[in-house]
C-alpha positions as CSV (number, residue, x, y, z in Angstrom):
1,M,4.7,-39.2,-2.6
2,S,3.2,-35.6,-2.8
3,V,3.4,-33.0,0.1
4,T,0.1,-31.0,0.8
5,A,0.2,-27.6,2.3
6,S,-0.6,-28.7,6.4
7,Q,2.3,-31.0,6.2
8,V,3.9,-28.5,4.8
9,D,3.2,-26.5,7.7
10,K,3.9,-29.7,9.6
11,E,7.5,-30.0,8.6
12,R,9.2,-26.6,8.3
13,N,11.8,-27.4,10.6
14,F,10.7,-25.4,13.0
15,G,7.7,-26.9,14.4
16,S,4.3,-26.4,14.2
17,K,4.7,-22.1,13.3
18,P,7.8,-20.2,12.4
19,T,9.2,-17.9,15.3
20,K,9.1,-14.6,14.6
21,E,11.6,-12.1,15.1
22,P,11.7,-9.5,17.6
23,I,10.5,-6.1,16.6
24,N,13.5,-3.4,17.3
25,N,13.0,-0.3,17.9
26,E,16.6,0.4,19.4
27,E,18.3,1.5,16.3
28,G,15.2,3.8,15.2
29,N,13.4,7.0,15.8
30,Q,10.9,7.2,18.9
31,I,7.6,6.1,18.3
32,S,5.1,8.9,18.7
33,D,1.7,8.1,20.1
34,M,0.7,9.4,16.9
35,L,1.1,5.9,15.0
36,I,0.5,3.6,18.0
37,D,-3.6,2.5,17.2
38,G,-6.0,1.2,20.5
39,F,-4.6,-2.3,19.4
40,G,-0.8,-1.7,20.5
41,R,0.2,-1.3,17.0
42,K,3.1,0.6,16.3
43,H,2.9,2.0,12.8
44,T,6.4,2.1,11.0
45,Y,5.4,2.0,8.0
46,L,3.9,4.5,5.1
47,R,3.0,3.9,1.7
48,I,2.5,7.3,-0.6
49,S,0.9,7.1,-3.7
50,L,2.4,9.5,-6.2
51,T,-0.1,9.4,-8.7
52,E,-3.4,7.8,-9.6
53,R,-1.8,8.1,-13.3
54,C,-0.8,4.7,-15.4
55,N,0.1,3.8,-18.1
56,L,-1.8,0.1,-17.9
57,R,-5.5,-0.6,-17.3
58,C,-5.3,-3.8,-15.3
59,Q,-8.3,-5.5,-14.9
60,Y,-8.5,-6.1,-11.1
61,C,-7.1,-2.5,-10.8
62,M,-8.9,0.1,-13.3
63,P,-12.4,-0.2,-14.7
64,A,-12.6,-1.4,-17.9
65,E,-14.6,2.2,-18.6
66,G,-11.7,3.9,-16.8
67,V,-11.7,6.1,-13.6
68,D,-11.9,10.2,-13.0
69,L,-9.0,11.3,-12.3
70,T,-8.6,13.5,-9.2
71,P,-7.7,17.6,-10.8
72,S,-4.3,18.1,-10.6
73,P,-4.7,21.2,-8.3
74,K,-6.5,18.9,-5.6
75,L,-3.1,16.4,-5.5
76,L,-0.6,16.9,-3.2
77,T,2.4,18.6,-4.5
78,H,6.3,17.6,-4.3
79,N,6.9,20.1,-1.3
80,E,3.5,19.2,0.6
81,I,4.6,15.2,0.2
82,L,8.2,15.5,1.4
83,R,6.5,18.0,4.7
84,L,4.0,15.2,5.7
85,A,6.7,12.2,4.7
86,N,9.3,14.3,7.3
87,L,6.5,14.6,9.7
88,F,5.7,10.4,9.7
89,V,9.1,10.1,9.7
90,T,10.4,12.2,12.8
91,S,7.4,10.6,14.5
92,G,8.6,7.1,14.2
93,V,7.9,5.7,10.5
94,D,10.5,4.5,8.6
95,K,9.9,2.7,5.8
96,I,8.0,4.3,2.4
97,R,7.0,2.8,-0.3
98,L,6.0,5.0,-2.8
99,T,3.2,3.7,-5.3
100,G,-0.1,5.0,-8.1
101,G,-1.0,5.1,-10.4
102,E,2.5,4.2,-11.7
103,P,4.6,6.3,-9.6
104,T,7.7,6.0,-12.3
105,V,5.1,8.4,-14.7
106,R,5.3,11.4,-12.3
107,K,7.5,13.7,-13.9
108,D,9.4,14.7,-10.4
109,I,9.9,11.3,-9.2
110,H,13.5,11.5,-9.1
111,D,13.0,15.0,-7.1
112,I,10.7,13.2,-4.9
113,C,13.2,9.9,-3.9
114,S,16.4,12.3,-3.6
115,N,14.5,14.2,-1.1
116,L,12.7,11.2,0.9
117,S,15.9,9.1,0.7
118,S,17.6,11.6,3.1
119,L,15.0,12.0,6.0
120,K,16.7,11.1,9.2
121,G,15.6,7.7,10.3
122,L,14.3,6.6,6.8
123,K,15.5,3.0,6.5
124,T,13.6,2.6,3.2
125,L,12.4,3.6,0.4
126,A,10.9,1.6,-1.8
127,V,9.3,1.8,-4.8
128,T,6.0,-0.7,-6.4
129,T,6.0,-0.7,-10.4
130,N,4.4,-2.0,-13.0
131,G,7.7,-2.1,-14.7
132,I,6.9,-0.6,-18.3
133,T,9.6,2.6,-18.1
134,L,11.6,1.4,-14.9
135,A,14.7,0.1,-16.8
136,K,15.6,3.2,-18.7
137,K,14.5,5.1,-15.1
138,L,17.0,2.9,-12.7
139,P,20.4,3.6,-12.5
140,M,18.9,7.4,-11.3
141,L,15.9,5.7,-9.4
142,K,18.9,3.9,-7.1
143,Q,21.4,7.0,-7.6
144,C,18.5,8.6,-5.5
145,G,18.2,6.3,-2.7
146,I,15.6,3.8,-3.5
147,T,16.7,0.5,-1.7
148,N,13.7,-1.6,-2.6
149,L,11.7,-2.7,-5.7
150,N,8.2,-4.3,-6.3
151,I,7.1,-5.2,-10.2
152,S,4.4,-6.4,-11.2
153,L,3.8,-9.3,-13.0
154,D,1.1,-11.2,-13.1
155,T,1.7,-14.1,-16.8
156,L,4.6,-15.1,-18.5
157,V,2.3,-15.2,-21.5
158,P,2.7,-11.9,-23.4
159,S,-0.8,-12.3,-25.0
160,K,-2.4,-12.5,-22.0
161,F,-0.4,-9.6,-20.4
162,E,-2.0,-7.7,-23.3
163,F,-5.4,-9.3,-22.5
164,M,-5.2,-8.2,-18.6
165,T,-3.2,-4.8,-18.8
166,R,-5.4,-4.0,-22.2
167,R,-1.7,-2.7,-23.3
168,K,1.4,-4.3,-25.1
169,G,4.5,-4.0,-22.8
170,H,5.2,-7.3,-21.4
171,H,8.9,-7.2,-22.9
172,K,9.7,-4.2,-21.0
173,V,8.9,-5.9,-18.0
174,I,10.6,-8.8,-18.1
175,E,14.0,-6.2,-19.0
176,S,13.1,-4.0,-15.8
177,I,13.3,-7.3,-13.8
178,N,16.4,-8.1,-15.3
179,A,18.1,-4.7,-15.1
180,A,17.0,-4.6,-11.6
181,I,19.0,-8.0,-10.4
182,D,21.8,-6.6,-12.8
183,V,22.3,-2.9,-10.7
184,G,22.3,-5.3,-7.7
185,Y,18.7,-5.6,-6.3
186,N,18.3,-8.4,-4.2
187,P,15.8,-9.4,-3.8
188,V,13.7,-8.2,-7.0
189,K,10.0,-8.7,-5.4
190,V,7.8,-9.9,-8.1
191,N,3.9,-9.7,-7.3
192,C,1.7,-11.5,-9.0
193,V,-2.3,-11.4,-8.5
194,V,-3.1,-15.2,-9.2
195,M,-6.6,-15.5,-10.7
196,R,-9.0,-18.9,-11.5
197,G,-9.0,-19.5,-15.2
198,F,-6.4,-16.9,-16.3
199,N,-2.9,-17.4,-14.4
200,D,-3.2,-20.1,-11.9
201,D,-2.2,-22.4,-14.6
202,E,1.7,-20.7,-14.4
203,I,2.1,-21.2,-10.9
204,C,5.4,-23.0,-11.1
205,D,6.2,-21.2,-13.9
206,F,6.9,-18.2,-11.6
207,V,8.6,-20.2,-9.3
208,N,10.8,-21.6,-12.1
209,L,12.0,-18.1,-11.7
210,T,13.8,-18.6,-8.5
211,V,16.1,-21.2,-9.5
212,D,18.9,-19.4,-10.3
213,K,18.0,-15.4,-9.8
214,P,17.7,-13.4,-5.9
215,I,13.4,-12.9,-7.0
216,N,10.8,-13.4,-4.4
217,V,7.9,-14.1,-6.5
218,R,4.6,-12.7,-4.0
219,F,1.5,-14.5,-4.9
220,I,-1.3,-12.2,-4.2
221,E,-5.1,-13.1,-3.0
222,F,-7.2,-11.4,-5.7
223,M,-9.2,-8.9,-3.9
224,P,-11.9,-6.8,-4.1
225,F,-12.4,-2.6,-4.8
226,D,-14.3,-0.8,-7.1
227,G,-14.9,-1.3,-10.0
228,N,-12.4,-4.7,-10.4
229,V,-15.7,-7.3,-10.9
230,W,-14.5,-9.1,-7.6
231,N,-15.6,-13.0,-7.8
232,V,-15.2,-15.0,-5.1
233,K,-15.0,-18.0,-8.3
234,K,-11.8,-16.6,-9.7
235,L,-10.1,-15.8,-5.7
236,I,-7.2,-18.9,-5.6
237,P,-7.3,-19.5,-1.8
238,Y,-3.2,-19.3,-0.2
239,S,-4.1,-23.2,0.9
240,E,-4.4,-24.2,-2.8
241,M,-1.3,-22.3,-4.2
242,L,0.9,-23.9,-1.1
243,D,-0.7,-27.3,-2.4
244,T,0.3,-26.6,-6.6
245,V,4.0,-25.1,-5.2
246,A,4.3,-28.1,-2.6
247,K,3.7,-31.2,-4.7
248,K,6.2,-29.9,-7.7
249,F,8.2,-28.5,-5.2
250,P,8.6,-31.0,-2.0
251,T,11.6,-29.1,-0.8
252,L,9.2,-26.3,0.0
253,K,10.5,-24.6,3.6
254,R,8.5,-22.1,5.5
255,L,10.9,-19.3,6.1
256,C,10.6,-17.1,9.6
257,D,8.2,-14.4,9.2
258,H,8.7,-10.6,10.8
259,P,5.6,-9.9,13.3
260,T,4.8,-7.2,10.5
261,E,5.4,-9.6,7.6
262,T,2.6,-9.4,5.2
263,A,3.4,-12.7,3.1
264,K,3.8,-16.2,4.1
265,N,7.8,-16.6,3.2
266,F,9.2,-19.7,1.8
267,Q,12.5,-21.4,0.3
268,I,13.0,-24.5,-2.1
269,D,16.3,-25.7,-1.6
270,G,18.4,-25.3,-4.1
271,H,16.9,-22.0,-5.2
272,V,18.4,-18.8,-5.1
273,G,15.2,-17.1,-4.9
274,T,12.4,-17.3,-2.7
275,V,8.4,-17.5,-2.7
276,S,6.0,-16.0,-0.8
277,F,2.2,-15.5,-0.3
278,V,-0.2,-12.3,0.6
279,T,-3.0,-13.9,1.8
280,S,-5.3,-10.4,2.8
281,M,-8.6,-12.9,1.6
282,T,-7.9,-16.3,3.5
283,E,-5.6,-15.7,6.1
284,H,-5.5,-11.9,7.3
285,F,-2.5,-10.2,8.7
286,C,-4.5,-7.4,10.1
287,A,-2.6,-8.4,13.9
288,G,0.6,-7.1,12.8
289,C,-0.7,-4.3,10.1
290,N,1.7,-1.8,10.9
291,R,1.2,-0.2,7.3
292,L,-0.6,3.2,6.5
293,R,-1.6,5.0,2.9
294,L,-1.1,8.4,1.8
295,L,-2.8,8.9,-1.3
296,A,-2.7,10.9,-3.9
297,D,-5.1,14.0,-2.8
298,G,-4.1,13.9,0.4
299,N,-6.6,11.5,2.1
300,L,-4.6,9.4,4.2
301,K,-6.0,5.6,4.8
302,V,-5.2,3.5,7.8
303,C,-6.7,0.2,6.7
304,L,-6.6,-0.8,2.7
305,F,-10.2,-2.2,2.9
306,G,-11.8,0.5,5.0
307,P,-14.7,1.7,3.5
308,S,-14.5,5.6,1.5
309,E,-14.0,8.7,3.3
310,H,-16.7,10.4,5.7
311,S,-14.5,13.8,6.2
312,G,-16.3,16.9,5.8
313,L,-19.7,18.6,6.3
314,M,-22.1,16.3,4.1
315,F,-20.7,13.5,5.9
316,T,-21.0,14.2,9.7
317,S,-23.7,12.3,11.4
318,D,-23.1,14.8,14.7
319,G,-25.7,17.5,13.7
320,S,-24.2,20.0,16.6
321,F,-20.8,19.3,15.5
322,R,-21.9,20.2,11.5
323,F,-23.8,23.3,13.1
324,L,-20.1,24.2,14.6
325,C,-18.5,24.0,11.5
326,Y,-21.4,26.0,9.8
327,L,-21.0,28.6,12.5
328,L,-17.2,29.4,11.9
329,H,-17.7,29.3,8.3
330,M,-20.5,31.9,8.6
331,L,-18.1,33.4,11.6
332,S,-15.3,34.0,8.5
333,F,-17.8,36.6,6.8
334,F,-17.6,38.9,9.7
335,C,-14.2,39.1,10.9
336,I,-12.8,42.8,11.1
337,S,-9.1,41.9,9.6
338,R,-7.3,39.7,6.9
339,V,-5.8,38.0,9.7
340,Q,-8.6,36.6,11.8
341,C,-10.4,35.5,8.6
342,Q,-7.6,32.9,7.6
343,Y,-7.4,32.1,11.4
344,V,-11.2,31.3,11.2
345,L,-11.0,29.5,8.3
346,H,-7.7,27.5,9.3
347,C,-10.2,26.4,12.4
348,T,-12.9,25.5,11.0
349,S,-10.3,23.2,8.3
350,I,-8.9,21.7,10.8
351,A,-13.1,20.8,12.8
352,V,-13.8,19.3,9.1
353,A,-11.0,16.7,9.2
354,L,-11.3,16.1,12.6
355,S,-15.5,15.6,11.6
356,M,-14.8,11.9,9.8
357,F,-14.4,10.5,14.2
358,T,-18.2,11.2,14.5
359,S,-18.7,8.2,11.8
360,D,-18.0,4.9,13.1
361,D,-17.1,3.6,9.5
362,S,-14.3,6.0,8.4
363,S,-11.7,4.9,7.2
364,Q,-10.1,8.2,5.6
365,V,-9.4,12.0,7.0
366,S,-8.0,14.4,4.1
367,L,-4.6,16.1,5.3
368,R,-4.3,18.0,2.4
369,D,-7.1,20.5,3.5
370,P,-5.8,21.4,6.5
371,L,-2.2,21.4,5.3
372,R,-3.4,23.9,2.6
373,S,-5.3,25.8,5.8
374,G,-1.9,26.8,7.7
375,A,-2.1,23.7,10.2
376,G,0.8,23.3,12.4
377,D,2.5,20.3,12.2
378,E,1.0,19.6,15.9
379,E,-2.9,20.3,14.3
380,L,-1.5,17.6,11.8
381,R,-0.4,15.2,14.8
382,E,-3.5,15.2,16.1
383,I,-5.7,14.8,13.2
384,I,-3.5,11.8,12.6
385,G,-3.1,10.0,15.8
386,A,-6.8,10.5,15.9
387,A,-7.3,8.4,12.5
388,V,-5.0,5.7,13.9
389,K,-6.7,5.5,17.1
390,R,-9.9,4.4,15.2
391,K,-8.1,2.1,13.3
392,K,-10.3,-1.7,13.6
393,A,-9.1,-4.6,14.8
394,S,-9.2,-6.3,11.5
395,H,-10.7,-5.9,7.9
396,A,-14.2,-7.3,7.7
397,G,-14.4,-10.6,5.2
398,M,-14.0,-10.6,2.3
399,F,-18.1,-10.9,1.1
400,D,-18.2,-8.0,3.0
401,I,-15.4,-6.1,1.8
402,A,-16.9,-6.7,-1.9
403,K,-20.1,-5.5,-0.6
404,T,-18.7,-1.8,1.2
405,A,-17.9,1.0,-0.9
406,N,-14.3,1.8,-1.6
407,R,-11.9,3.3,-4.2
408,P,-10.8,1.5,-7.2
409,M,-7.2,0.2,-6.1
410,I,-5.7,2.5,-8.9
411,H,-7.0,5.6,-6.9
412,I,-5.6,4.0,-3.3
413,G,-2.2,2.4,-4.5
414,G,-2.1,-1.1,-3.2
């Protein structure tokens, strides 16, 4: 007799729903009000995109024609990343994940990791990578303080890999997964975006990776982003994926989830590893969201699916506020000293950063611009706090998301 998703939910050895572990902040830093939104969610997890560059061209991440990359001078420098990261950690963030693009292509990644791992109060420093160059860099990354690894792999078939990524290198990803296990990462998380007609026939093959290896396979619902030609027909919903796994592995049981967990986690009797489902489209987890995203160009994104940023004078809908910013700029030309001029420009930068809050749809604000204009920590906290406070209760439905202007995934960093 086959086991359905509904039966799995009823027979989890836990009743109707798994017990969620309580949030324990007693051993961590006190959480600043800056990180608490209007719904009481505490944002203790920061994802930092180190670069927009990548050595693959995955179809769900990048348009076929490619994307325009942000000019290097407009990307955050090593020191700017560290300063902002320190600001977040001292305010209560205890987990940082480095993303991209592909974070391992950044030449100074080892120095960045070493400095981030030394931040007092940071408990977890993770990396999400495509695994192409990971194997040879792994010993140094572990030495520099990387505690957790996510490796993206959407197929176990080399020819499919080349089709999806538009590049060769499948064997390198497999080598990186095995190398990560060998150096002691447990579990090694393997991210798999499931798409109908591409890799949905490999779901159980991926589950078999967990038989004798400490791998957490994470099946991710196909999500819409600019340029990835999202189509609901390609979406395999969580319920369908779960049924597929449950029919093949009837001892599948639900594990307890942390309140801020993005995945639904499962264990199969006798398997060393585990299986998870990231259900952003069909069963969102916004109520427990604790994530913020610092993009490579210095924009802070409070929601993965929020629309493109509206910070800056040209996007300000409040005419009086726009006039104030214009007036501040004009005054800078008449200052009698360089110090006064710098002060006025500094104030203008803060005002422009805060201008995004005149738009109900804004989900991003630049931290780079005020940072480079001399903003102090308290001013940066004010900007961050205002952005967090305006975070919505949940993102829109998948069809609305598909219609909303957003960045390509490679510009966001996942």
